[in-house]
C-alpha positions in Angstrom: 15.2 25.6 0.8 12.0 26.8 -0.9 9.0 25.2 0.6 5.5 25.2 -1.1 2.6 24.9 1.3 -0.8 24.3 -0.1 -3.8 25.0 2.2 -1.6 27.5 3.9 -4.4 29.6 5.2 -5.9 26.7 7.2 -5.2 25.9 10.9 -2.4 23.6 10.1 -0.9 25.7 7.4 -0.7 28.8 9.5 0.7 27.0 12.5 3.3 25.2 10.4 4.5 28.4 8.7 4.7 30.2 12.0 6.8 27.5 13.6 9.1 27.0 10.6 9.7 30.7 10.3 10.6 31.0 13.9 12.9 27.9 14.0 16.6 29.0 13.9 17.4 25.8 12.0 15.5 27.1 9.0 16.5 30.8 9.2 17.6 30.6 5.5 14.4 28.8 4.3 11.9 30.6 2.1 8.3 29.7 1.7 5.6 29.9 -0.9 1.8 29.6 -0.3 -0.6 28.5 -3.0 -3.8 30.4 -2.0 -7.3 30.4 -3.6 -10.3 31.7 -1.5 -8.3 33.2 1.3 -5.0 34.9 1.2 -1.8 35.4 3.2 0.2 38.6 3.3 3.6 38.2 1.5 6.8 39.0 3.4 10.5 38.9 2.8 10.4 35.1 3.3 7.0 34.3 2.0 5.6 34.8 -1.5 2.1 33.9 -2.5 0.7 32.4 -5.7 -3.0 32.9 -6.2 -5.2 30.5 -8.1 -6.8 27.1 -8.1 -4.8 24.0 -7.5 -6.9 22.4 -10.2 -5.3 24.7 -12.8 -2.1 23.1 -14.2 -0.5 26.5 -15.1 -1.1 27.8 -11.5 0.5 24.7 -10.0 3.5 24.9 -12.4 4.0 28.5 -11.4 3.8 27.6 -7.7 6.2 24.7 -8.1 8.9 26.8 -9.9 12.2 26.3 -8.0 10.5 24.5 -5.0 12.6 22.0 -3.0 9.9 20.8 -0.6 6.1 20.5 -0.8 3.8 20.2 2.2 0.4 19.4 0.8 -2.5 20.4 3.1 -5.2 21.6 0.6 -8.3 19.4 0.5 -12.0 19.4 0.2 -14.7 18.1 2.6 -18.1 16.9 1.5 -18.3 19.1 -1.6 -19.0 16.8 -4.6 -18.8 19.7 -7.1 -15.2 20.5 -6.1 -13.6 17.4 -4.7 -12.3 15.7 -7.8 -11.0 18.9 -9.3 -9.3 20.1 -6.1 -8.3 17.0 -4.2 -7.6 14.6 -7.1 -6.7 16.7 -10.1 -4.9 19.2 -7.9 -2.7 16.6 -6.4 -2.1 15.0 -9.8 -0.8 18.3 -11.2 1.3 18.8 -8.1 2.9 15.4 -8.5 3.4 15.9 -12.2 5.2 19.2 -11.6 7.2 17.7 -8.7 8.5 14.6 -10.6 9.6 16.8 -13.5 11.3 19.4 -11.3 15.1 19.7 -11.1 15.0 21.1 -7.6 12.3 19.1 -5.8 13.6 17.0 -2.9 10.6 15.9 -0.7 6.8 15.8 -1.0 4.9 15.5 2.3 1.2 14.8 2.2 -1.1 15.3 5.2 -3.6 12.4 4.9 -6.5 11.5 7.1 -8.0 8.6 8.9 -11.0 8.9 6.6 -8.9 6.8 4.3 -9.2 3.8 6.6 -12.8 4.2 7.7 -12.6 6.6 10.7 -15.2 5.1 13.1 -17.6 3.6 10.5 -16.3 0.1 10.5 -15.6 -2.4 13.3 -11.9 -3.4 13.8 -10.4 -6.1 15.9 -7.4 -4.2 17.1 -5.4 -1.0 16.8 -5.1 0.4 13.3 -1.5 0.5 12.1 -0.2 1.8 8.8 -0.9 -1.6 7.3 -4.7 -1.2 7.7 -6.4 -1.5 4.3 -8.0 1.5 2.7 -11.7 1.6 3.6 -13.6 4.7 2.5 -16.8 5.3 4.3 -19.9 6.8 2.4 -19.3 10.2 0.9 -16.8 11.9 -1.4 -14.4 13.1 1.3 -13.3 9.7 2.5 -12.9 8.5 -1.1 -10.7 11.5 -1.9 -8.4 10.7 1.0 -8.0 7.2 -0.3 -7.2 8.4 -3.7 -4.6 10.9 -2.4 -2.7 8.2 -0.5 -2.9 5.8 -3.4 -1.7 8.4 -6.0 1.2 9.3 -3.8 2.3 5.7 -3.3 1.9 4.8 -6.9 3.8 7.9 -8.2 6.5 7.0 -5.8 6.7 3.5 -7.3 6.5 4.8 -10.9 9.2 7.5 -10.6 11.1 6.8 -7.3 10.2 10.2 -5.8 10.9 11.0 -2.2 7.5 11.3 -0.5 6.0 10.9 2.9 2.4 10.7 4.1 1.4 11.8 7.6 -2.0 10.3 8.3 -3.9 12.4 10.8 -7.3 12.0 12.5 -9.5 15.1 13.4 -7.2 18.0 14.0 -7.9 20.3 17.0 -6.8 23.9 17.7 -7.7 26.7 20.0 -11.3 26.0 21.3 -12.2 23.5 18.6 -12.6 20.5 20.9 -15.1 22.4 23.1 -17.3 23.1 20.2 -17.2 19.5 19.0 -19.3 18.8 22.1 -21.9 21.6 21.6 -25.6 20.9 21.4 -26.1 24.3 19.6 -25.8 25.6 16.1 -22.2 26.4 16.9 -21.2 22.7 16.9 -17.9 22.0 15.1 -18.0 18.9 12.9 -20.1 15.9 13.6 -22.2 14.4 14.9 -24.7 17.2 15.0 -25.8 16.6 18.5 -28.9 18.8 18.5 -30.5 16.5 15.8 -30.0 13.5 18.0 -32.2 14.6 20.9 -35.6 16.4 21.2 -35.3 20.1 20.2 -36.3 21.4 23.7 -33.7 19.2 25.3 -31.0 20.3 22.9 -31.7 24.0 23.7 -31.5 23.2 27.4 -28.3 21.2 27.1 -26.7 24.0 25.0 -27.6 26.6 27.7 -26.4 24.5 30.6 -23.2 23.3 28.9 -24.2 19.6 29.0 -21.9 17.5 26.9 -22.7 14.4 24.8 -21.3 11.1 26.0 -21.2 9.3 22.7 -21.7 5.5 22.8 -20.4 3.1 20.2 -22.3 0.2 18.6 -21.6 -1.9 21.7 -23.1 0.7 24.0 -19.7 1.5 25.4 -18.2 5.1 25.5 -16.9 5.8 22.1 -13.1 6.0 21.5 -12.3 8.3 18.7 -8.9 9.5 17.4 -7.8 13.2 17.5 -4.6 15.1 17.2 -3.7 18.6 18.2 -2.4 20.9 15.5 0.8 21.5 17.6 1.6 17.8 17.6 0.9 17.5 13.9 3.1 20.4 13.1 5.9 18.8 15.2 5.5 15.6 13.2 5.8 17.5 9.9 9.0 19.1 11.2 10.3 15.7 12.2 9.7 14.4 8.7 11.4 17.1 6.8 14.6 15.8 5.2 14.5 12.8 7.5 15.8 9.7 5.6 13.6 7.5 7.7 10.5 9.2 6.3 11.3 8.5 2.7 8.4 6.7 1.0 6.8 6.0 4.3 3.3 6.4 5.8 2.9 7.4 9.5 -0.1 7.6 11.8 0.1 11.0 13.6 -2.3 11.1 16.6 -2.6 11.1 20.3 -1.2 8.2 22.2 -4.7 7.1 23.2 -8.0 7.9 21.4 -10.4 10.3 23.2 -12.8 8.3 25.3 -16.1 10.2 25.5 -16.8 8.6 28.9 -13.5 10.0 30.3 -14.3 13.4 28.8 -17.7 13.4 30.5 -16.1 12.4 33.9 -13.3 15.0 33.6 -15.7 17.8 32.8 -18.0 16.8 35.6 -15.1 16.8 38.1 -13.4 20.0 36.9 -16.4 22.1 35.7 -19.5 20.5 37.1 -20.9 19.9 33.6 -23.5 17.2 33.2 -23.5 14.7 30.3 -26.1 12.8 28.4 -25.5 9.4 26.7 -26.0 9.5 22.9 -26.2 6.0 21.3 -24.8 5.5 17.9 -24.0 2.8 15.3 -20.3 4.0 15.1 -17.4 1.9 16.2 -14.6 2.7 18.6 -11.2 2.9 16.9 -7.6 3.2 18.0 -4.9 4.6 15.7 -1.4 3.2 16.5 1.3 5.9 16.4 4.2 3.6 17.3 5.9 3.8 13.9 6.1 7.6 14.0 7.5 7.6 17.5 10.1 5.0 16.6 11.2 6.3 13.2 10.8 10.0 13.5 11.6 10.3 17.2 8.3 12.2 17.5 6.1 12.2 20.6 2.6 13.9 21.0 2.4 16.3 23.8 -1.4 16.4 24.1 -3.4 13.9 26.1 -7.1 14.0 27.0 -6.6 16.4 29.9 -4.4 18.8 28.0 -6.8 18.7 25.0 -9.8 19.6 27.2 -8.0 22.2 29.2 -6.7 23.9 26.2 -10.1 24.1 24.6 -12.0 25.3 27.7 -9.4 27.9 28.8 -8.8 29.4 25.3 -9.8 33.0 25.2 -10.4 34.6 21.8 -9.4 38.2 21.1 -12.3 40.5 20.2 -10.9 40.8 16.6 -10.6 37.0 16.3 -14.1 35.6 16.1 -14.6 31.9 15.8 -15.1 31.1 12.1 -15.6 27.6 10.7 -14.6 27.5 7.1 -15.8 24.0 6.5 -18.1 21.6 8.5 -15.2 19.8 10.3 
């Protein structure tokens, strides 16, 4: 096995490579990382190809002799880059994959942005049959295009592929910082812009958390997944015949309820909350298919997600760095 991992320097890529490398079942496996802005250190089991995924020659070099692809590389709201990296890059990967004599499986990590995230009202849990529904911006459009490209190339050429559709991926203390009223907020919404500036400064100092309300003025339900659970799902899909040409929602069993988060943090840490109205809609990703077909089960629930984020201690040489907005 020679596995190519794109986006290998990100939170998912690093966690996945660490877990695969330590798994006795894959002691003979070798890995290759396609790196661009950030680099990994090569080892006896890991080699590194440096360059842009939008460059066909770089992708063909990276794909040489590869048996498996785990495609994690993506862009956020960066219009100048998104088509070259997310769309063209995946096209070159798929072209090299379908022409390869060694390639056996292509795993794409997709996102719930492809089905609207929390921008659109739904009348029930979102299964894998939910229609593509990009919300405004280039990122969501790119996630739709990724999934459609993979599906269509599978139809055209009969390749073995699998898409694992994940919502917002949490690691370390990420979740804590998704609830910050300060400049250190991770992702969105940017809470400090939704309240008066003086209130935001006070909330940040006191550790007050936002209690996001949906368009019906009820506590928002929003989907998350912990990186450990996503990595476990990738492992479950590798060489699994039940994953061939399938799409799976990979998420917590229940979405995070902002009201439950506020209650839990009040009980356990004495933190206050402040209601923040929004025009967003509560959503619920259904992960039943993955649990049934892949024999996968998420280990993180709301309590464990909160505790992991609030008790995480960073080493002095490991400062919190956000490489993209979230």
